[in-house]
C-alpha positions as CSV (number, residue, x, y, z in Angstrom):
1,M,146.4,79.4,177.7
2,D,146.1,79.9,173.9
3,A,143.8,77.9,171.6
4,D,146.7,75.5,170.5
5,S,147.6,74.7,174.0
6,Q,143.9,74.0,174.8
7,R,143.6,71.6,171.9
8,Q,146.7,69.8,172.9
9,F,145.4,69.4,176.5
10,H,142.1,68.1,175.1
11,A,143.8,65.6,172.8
12,H,146.1,64.4,175.6
13,A,143.4,64.2,178.3
14,F,140.5,62.5,176.4
15,T,142.3,60.1,173.9
16,G,142.2,56.5,174.9
17,F,142.0,54.9,178.3
18,E,145.3,53.2,178.9
19,R,145.7,52.3,182.5
20,P,149.0,53.4,184.1
21,P,151.5,50.6,185.2
22,E,150.6,48.8,188.4
23,T,152.6,51.2,190.6
24,A,150.3,51.1,193.6
25,Q,148.4,48.5,195.5
26,R,144.6,48.5,195.7
27,V,143.1,49.7,198.9
28,D,141.5,46.3,199.7
29,D,144.9,44.6,199.3
30,P,146.1,43.4,202.7
31,Q,149.5,44.7,202.0
32,F,148.4,48.1,201.2
33,D,150.5,50.6,203.3
34,I,148.8,53.9,204.0
35,F,152.1,55.4,205.2
36,D,153.7,54.8,201.8
37,W,150.6,56.0,200.0
38,Y,150.0,59.2,202.0
39,P,153.0,61.3,200.9
40,K,151.9,60.7,197.2
41,Y,148.4,61.7,198.1
42,Q,149.7,64.9,199.6
43,S,151.7,65.6,196.5
44,C,148.6,65.2,194.4
45,Q,146.7,67.5,196.7
46,R,149.5,70.2,196.5
47,Y,149.5,70.0,192.7
48,F,145.6,70.3,192.5
49,L,145.6,73.3,194.8
50,D,148.6,75.1,193.7
51,H,148.5,74.5,189.9
52,A,145.6,72.5,188.5
53,Q,142.7,74.4,189.9
54,H,144.2,77.7,188.5
55,S,144.4,76.4,185.0
56,V,141.8,77.1,182.3
57,P,141.2,73.4,181.2
58,V,140.6,72.3,184.8
59,Q,138.3,75.2,185.5
60,A,136.5,74.6,182.2
61,L,135.9,70.9,183.0
62,A,134.9,71.7,186.6
63,A,132.3,74.1,185.3
64,F,131.0,71.5,182.7
65,V,130.5,68.9,185.5
66,N,129.2,71.5,188.0
67,I,131.7,71.3,190.8
68,L,133.3,74.2,192.5
69,L,137.1,74.2,192.8
70,P,138.5,74.9,196.2
71,F,139.4,78.5,195.4
72,Q,135.8,79.2,194.2
73,R,134.2,78.2,197.5
74,P,132.1,81.1,198.8
75,Q,133.1,80.2,202.4
76,Y,136.6,79.1,203.4
77,P,138.2,79.0,200.0
78,A,141.5,77.1,199.6
79,V,143.6,79.1,197.2
80,R,146.8,77.2,197.5
81,T,149.0,75.3,199.9
82,V,151.6,77.1,201.9
83,R,154.5,75.3,203.5
84,S,156.5,77.2,206.2
85,E,160.2,77.3,206.1
86,S,160.4,75.6,209.5
87,T,158.6,72.5,207.9
88,A,161.6,71.8,205.6
89,S,164.1,71.7,208.5
90,S,161.8,69.8,210.9
91,S,161.9,66.2,211.6
92,R,158.3,65.6,210.5
93,S,157.6,63.4,207.5
94,P,158.5,65.0,204.2
95,G,155.7,66.4,202.1
96,T,153.4,67.3,205.1
97,I,151.2,70.2,204.1
98,R,151.4,73.3,206.4
99,T,149.7,76.6,206.3
100,A,151.2,79.8,207.4
101,Q,148.8,82.1,209.3
102,T,145.8,81.1,207.4
103,P,143.2,83.9,207.3
104,T,140.0,83.3,209.0
105,N,138.0,83.2,205.8
106,M,140.2,80.5,204.3
107,T,140.5,76.8,205.1
108,P,143.8,75.0,205.6
109,A,144.7,73.2,202.4
110,S,145.3,70.0,204.3
111,F,141.5,69.9,204.9
112,T,140.7,69.8,201.2
113,S,139.6,66.3,200.1
114,L,140.2,65.1,196.6
115,I,137.4,62.5,196.9
116,P,134.6,64.7,195.7
117,F,136.5,65.6,192.5
118,I,137.4,62.0,191.8
119,R,133.7,60.9,192.4
120,R,132.4,63.6,190.0
121,L,134.9,62.6,187.3
122,V,133.9,58.9,187.6
123,V,130.1,59.4,187.4
124,T,130.3,61.8,184.5
125,G,132.6,59.4,182.6
126,M,135.4,62.0,182.7
127,D,137.9,59.9,184.6
128,F,140.4,59.6,181.7
129,P,144.1,59.1,182.8
130,G,145.0,62.3,181.0
131,V,142.3,64.2,183.0
132,L,143.4,62.6,186.3
133,H,147.0,63.6,185.4
134,G,145.8,67.1,184.6
135,F,144.0,67.4,187.9
136,F,146.4,65.7,190.2
137,G,149.9,65.6,188.6
138,D,152.6,63.0,188.0
139,D,151.9,61.1,191.2
140,W,148.3,60.5,190.5
141,P,148.6,56.6,189.8
142,V,149.9,56.1,193.3
143,G,148.4,59.1,195.1
144,V,144.8,59.0,193.9
145,G,144.9,55.7,191.7
146,P,143.7,53.4,194.6
147,L,141.0,55.9,195.5
148,H,140.0,56.2,191.8
149,E,139.7,52.4,191.4
150,Q,137.6,52.2,194.6
151,E,135.3,55.0,193.5
152,R,134.7,53.2,190.2
153,R,133.7,50.1,192.2
154,N,131.4,52.2,194.5
155,Y,129.7,53.6,191.4
156,L,129.0,50.0,190.3
157,F,127.6,49.2,193.7
158,A,125.4,52.3,193.7
159,A,124.0,51.4,190.3
160,K,123.3,47.9,191.4
161,S,121.6,48.8,194.6
162,G,119.4,51.6,193.3
163,G,117.9,53.2,190.2
164,W,119.0,56.1,188.3
165,A,117.3,58.7,190.5
166,S,118.7,57.0,193.7
167,V,122.2,57.1,192.2
168,K,121.9,60.7,191.2
169,R,120.8,61.7,194.6
170,D,123.8,59.9,196.1
171,Y,126.1,61.9,193.9
172,D,124.5,65.3,194.0
173,M,126.2,67.9,196.1
174,L,123.3,70.1,197.3
175,P,122.2,72.6,197.0
176,M,124.0,73.9,193.9
177,E,126.5,71.3,192.8
178,T,124.1,68.7,191.4
179,V,125.4,66.2,188.9
180,P,124.4,67.5,185.5
181,F,124.5,64.1,183.9
182,L,125.4,60.5,184.6
183,R,127.2,58.1,182.4
184,P,127.6,54.3,182.8
185,L,131.1,53.4,184.1
186,Q,133.4,54.1,181.2
187,R,136.0,51.6,179.7
188,P,135.5,49.0,182.4
189,L,138.1,46.1,182.5
190,D,137.1,42.5,183.0
191,A,139.3,42.2,186.0
192,E,137.6,45.4,187.5
193,I,134.1,44.0,187.0
194,E,135.1,40.6,188.5
195,G,136.6,42.3,191.6
196,A,133.4,44.2,192.0
197,E,131.4,41.0,191.8
198,R,133.4,39.4,194.4
199,A,133.1,42.3,196.7
200,W,129.3,42.6,196.0
201,S,129.0,39.0,197.0
202,Q,130.8,39.6,200.2
203,W,128.5,42.6,200.9
204,L,125.4,40.4,200.3
205,A,126.8,37.8,202.6
206,M,127.2,40.3,205.3
207,E,123.5,41.4,204.9
208,D,122.6,37.8,205.7
209,W,125.1,37.7,208.6
210,M,127.2,35.2,206.7
211,V,130.5,36.5,208.1
212,G,133.3,35.0,210.2
213,S,132.7,31.3,210.8
214,R,129.4,31.6,208.8
215,A,131.0,32.9,205.7
216,P,130.8,30.5,202.6
217,E,134.1,28.7,202.2
218,T,134.5,29.9,198.7
219,M,134.5,33.4,199.8
220,N,137.7,33.0,201.6
221,N,139.4,31.8,198.5
222,T,141.1,34.9,197.0
223,N,141.5,33.1,193.7
224,H,137.8,32.6,193.3
225,A,136.3,34.7,190.5
226,G,132.7,36.0,190.2
227,N,129.9,35.6,192.7
228,A,130.5,33.4,195.7
229,D,128.6,30.1,195.9
230,G,125.6,30.2,198.1
231,V,124.9,33.9,197.8
232,E,122.1,35.0,195.5
233,D,121.7,38.3,193.7
């Protein structure tokens, strides 16, 4: 990639933080359908393994936030996905990842989780939509969008439940892939914070066994914003 292309990628990836249209449900939505979500996740997985991890911008950002890409793993690297010809003609669900005679020193691509990379982008403040698109492709709003939203909430929870050192330990990947720096959650939305507050209140209630018939009435009201009554921080 030449210098002009790299500058264009940088401008696209790191300018603004406009959220994508609401094309996917949240993972805590009772109507969330994992069978509709999963093919999109697989699409993101294929893009990341076959294209993104081999591009200079993604390699540079991964080095900056100190996380190895799948093909860089010293043991069981995942270089790319391989779909056999029989997969296309089979009756299995479309988009299922298959590997053809994977060598013993490589891991099947379907075992590569995207969660560690989403987590690292969130805690380093690099989870711009342009970056997520560069890592996971066009299907990222549906394929990794729900996971991204949940990881942002998890980061808020980690910060609230422990100090800086505790949070860093939680996000370090020992022994070598430690987090080089932590940034506060970037560009939070009011609705995002309010949703985290409600979920945090539910967690505090569970710590006091205030669940089921013991749960505060206000906690069952999905329209209630902020902390539930009767639960103290």
